C-alpha positions in Angstrom: -9.6 2.8 -9.8 -8.0 0.0 -7.8 -11.3 -1.7 -7.5 -11.4 -2.2 -11.3 -7.7 -2.8 -11.8 -7.0 0.6 -13.4 -3.5 1.8 -12.8 -1.7 5.2 -13.5 1.3 5.8 -15.7 3.2 8.9 -14.5 5.1 10.8 -17.2 7.2 13.9 -17.0 6.0 16.7 -19.3 8.2 18.7 -21.6 10.4 21.5 -20.5 9.1 25.1 -20.5 9.1 28.5 -18.8 8.1 26.9 -15.4 10.3 23.8 -15.8 12.2 24.3 -12.6 9.0 23.8 -10.7 8.3 20.4 -12.3 9.1 16.9 -11.3 10.8 15.7 -14.5 13.9 13.6 -13.9 13.1 9.8 -14.5 14.7 8.8 -11.2 12.5 11.4 -9.3 9.4 10.4 -11.1 10.0 6.7 -10.2 10.6 7.7 -6.6 7.2 9.5 -6.7 5.6 6.3 -8.1 7.1 4.2 -5.4 5.9 6.6 -2.7 2.3 6.4 -4.1 2.5 2.6 -4.2 3.8 2.3 -0.6 1.0 4.6 0.6 -1.6 2.5 -1.3 -0.3 -0.7 0.1 -0.5 0.7 3.7 -4.0 2.2 3.3 -5.8 -0.3 1.0 -6.9 -3.7 2.1 -5.4 -5.2 -1.1 -4.1 -4.1 -4.6 -6.1 -5.4 -7.6 -4.2 -8.4 -9.1 -4.1 -6.8 -12.5 -1.9 -3.9 -11.1 1.1 -6.1 -10.3 1.2 -4.7 -6.8 1.8 -1.1 -8.0 -1.0 1.4 -8.7 1.5 3.9 -10.2 4.2 3.1 -12.7 6.5 5.2 -15.0 6.3 6.1 -18.6 9.5 7.3 -20.1 9.4 9.9 -22.9 12.9 10.8 -24.0 11.6 13.7 -26.0 10.2 15.3 -22.9 13.4 14.6 -20.9 15.5 16.2 -23.7 13.2 19.3 -23.4 15.0 20.1 -20.2 18.4 20.5 -21.9 19.9 17.2 -20.8 21.0 14.0 -22.5 18.0 11.6 -22.1 19.9 8.4 -21.8 22.2 9.8 -19.2 19.1 10.5 -17.0 17.9 6.9 -17.6 21.3 5.6 -16.4 20.8 7.5 -13.2 17.4 5.8 -12.8 18.9 2.4 -13.4 21.6 3.0 -10.8 18.9 4.2 -8.4 16.9 1.0 -8.9 19.9 -1.3 -8.5 20.7 0.6 -5.2 17.1 0.0 -4.1 17.4 -3.7 -4.8 20.1 -4.0 -2.2 18.0 -2.3 0.5 15.2 -3.7 2.7 12.5 -1.1 1.7 9.8 -3.5 0.8 9.7 -2.5 -2.9 9.6 -4.8 -5.8 12.8 -4.4 -7.8 15.2 -6.8 -9.6 18.9 -5.9 -9.5 19.4 -7.7 -12.8 16.4 -6.1 -14.5 16.0 -2.8 -12.7 13.3 -1.4 -15.0 11.2 -4.5 -15.1 8.7 -3.7 -12.4 8.4 0.1 -12.5 8.6 1.2 -16.2 5.4 0.2 -18.0 5.6 2.2 -21.2 8.1 3.8 -23.5 7.1 6.7 -25.8 9.2 6.0 -28.8 9.9 9.4 -30.3 12.8 11.4 -31.6 13.9 14.3 -29.4 14.0 17.7 -30.9 10.8 17.4 -33.0 7.9 17.8 -30.7 5.6 20.8 -31.4 2.2 21.7 -30.2 1.9 24.8 -32.4 -1.5 25.3 -34.1 -3.9 22.5 -34.0 -1.4 19.7 -34.3 0.9 17.9 -31.9 3.7 16.4 -33.9 6.3 14.0 -32.5 9.7 13.0 -33.9 9.3 9.8 -36.0 11.5 6.7 -35.8 13.1 7.1 -39.3 14.8 4.4 -41.3 18.5 4.0 -40.1 18.1 5.8 -36.8 20.6 3.9 -34.8 20.3 6.2 -31.7 16.6 5.3 -31.2 17.5 1.6 -31.7 20.3 1.9 -29.1 17.9 3.4 -26.5 15.3 0.7 -27.1 18.0 -2.0 -26.9 19.4 -0.6 -23.6 15.8 -0.3 -22.2 15.3 -4.0 -22.8 18.7 -4.9 -21.5 17.8 -3.0 -18.3 14.6 -5.0 -17.8 12.0 -3.2 -19.8 9.4 -5.8 -20.9 10.8 -8.5 -18.7 8.2 -8.4 -16.0 6.6 -11.9 -16.3 3.4 -10.7 -14.6 2.7 -7.7 -16.9 3.1 -6.5 -20.5 5.1 -3.5 -21.4 4.2 -1.1 -24.1 6.1 0.8 -26.8 3.9 3.6 -28.0 4.0 6.3 -30.6 1.7 9.2 -29.8 -0.5 11.3 -32.1 1.3 13.1 -34.9 2.7 12.3 -38.3 4.3 9.2 -39.7 2.8 6.8 -37.1 2.8 4.0 -39.7 6.6 4.3 -40.4 7.4 4.5 -36.7 5.3 1.4 -35.8 7.0 -0.4 -38.7 10.5 0.6 -37.4 9.6 -0.3 -33.9 8.6 -3.8 -35.0 11.9 -4.3 -36.9 13.9 -3.0 -34.0 12.1 -5.3 -31.5 12.7 -8.3 -33.9 16.5 -7.4 -34.1 16.7 -7.0 -30.3 15.1 -10.4 -29.9 17.8 -11.9 -32.1 20.4 -10.3 -29.9 21.7 -7.7 -32.4 23.8 -5.2 -30.4 23.7 -1.5 -31.5 27.4 -1.8 -32.5 26.5 -4.5 -34.9 23.9 -2.4 -36.7 25.9 -1.3 -39.7 24.7 -0.7 -43.2 28.0 -1.8 -44.7 27.2 -5.3 -43.6 24.2 -5.4 -46.0 24.6 -6.2 -49.8 21.2 -5.3 -51.2 22.1 -6.9 -54.6 22.6 -10.4 -53.2 20.7 -13.0 -51.2 20.4 -12.4 -47.4 22.6 -14.8 -45.4 20.3 -14.9 -42.4 17.3 -13.3 -40.7 19.5 -10.6 -39.0 20.8 -9.4 -42.4 17.3 -9.3 -43.8 15.9 -7.2 -41.0 19.0 -5.0 -41.0 18.3 -4.4 -44.7 14.8 -3.3 -43.9 16.1 -1.1 -41.0 18.3 0.9 -43.4 15.9 0.8 -46.3 18.3 -1.4 -48.2 16.0 -4.3 -48.8 15.5 -5.5 -52.3 12.3 -3.8 -53.2 13.7 -0.4 -52.1 17.0 -1.2 -53.8 15.3 -2.1 -57.0 13.2 1.1 -56.8 16.2 3.3 -56.3 18.2 1.6 -59.0 15.2 2.1 -61.5 15.4 5.8 -60.6 19.1 5.9 -61.3 18.6 4.2 -64.7 15.7 6.5 -65.6 17.8 9.6 -65.1 21.2 8.2 -66.1 21.4 10.4 -69.2 20.0 13.6 -67.6 23.5 15.1 -67.6 23.5 14.9 -71.4 20.3 16.8 -71.8 20.8 19.7 -74.3 24.4 18.6 -75.1 23.6 16.3 -78.0 22.4 17.4 -81.5 20.7 15.0 -83.9 18.7 15.3 -87.1 15.0 15.4 -86.5 12.8 12.4 -87.4 9.6 12.4 -89.5 8.0 10.6 -86.6 9.1 8.6 -83.6 7.8 5.5 -81.9 5.8 7.7 -79.6 4.8 10.3 -82.2 1.6 10.8 -84.0 2.9 9.3 -87.2 3.6 6.0 -85.4 0.2 6.0 -83.8 -1.5 6.5 -87.2 0.4 3.6 -88.7 -0.7 1.5 -85.7 2.8 0.9 -84.6 2.3 2.1 -81.0 -0.3 3.1 -78.4 -0.5 6.5 -76.7 1.6 6.7 -73.5 3.3 3.4 -74.2 6.6 5.2 -74.1 7.4 8.4 -72.4 7.8 11.2 -74.9 11.2 11.5 -76.5 12.8 9.3 -73.8 13.7 6.4 -76.0 14.4 8.3 -79.3 
């Protein structure tokens, strides 16, 4: 694999009956990756240039970590602390104290904990839904800690097989655009968006899309409200019947209307 520049991404699997026998904590998985890389450097003549000096790197899946009954981001904080500690030691490992995740975390499985299931023939993962501030905060913190900041290698945000991939990919793109603009999680607030007015800047426009408060969605929702505005009056009003209405057969016979031009009885 080294000959052809093929690396390995190590990922902890989800919790289960035998979970106590698994290596699952992010900091321990990264320690295992570093042990593999140190061994490879000692035993191989050279590491393929495409591998950034590391045959094994880490893939974080918050959904899997949560499967062990812990808070996923707290486990990531332990990993970040470990990497910062390594940066101050002379252990011949590639680590940046300012960006501790940059050289060891290659991929982030962007899924919502608490959803994953492998029952039946499917394997469904939790989607990144509109307005999910928690997933945005995790992604923001990952980038702040160095994810995607390795100048010699690309990092990947991936959504695995399952439902709603399109929506998650869309949300991931919006989230990354907001992160690039420097929007902190505390600033991600729907009350700052007025869907019925012009956006003041790119941040507000993206935030509107993040919360599904952009103008197309706002207009669609408002149309639904107008369409059903008089539903509470249904059956409460009495009126004398008409010989024919603008959507009735009499009107059609006189050429005053076409079939289905108006919904039946809606505009009587």
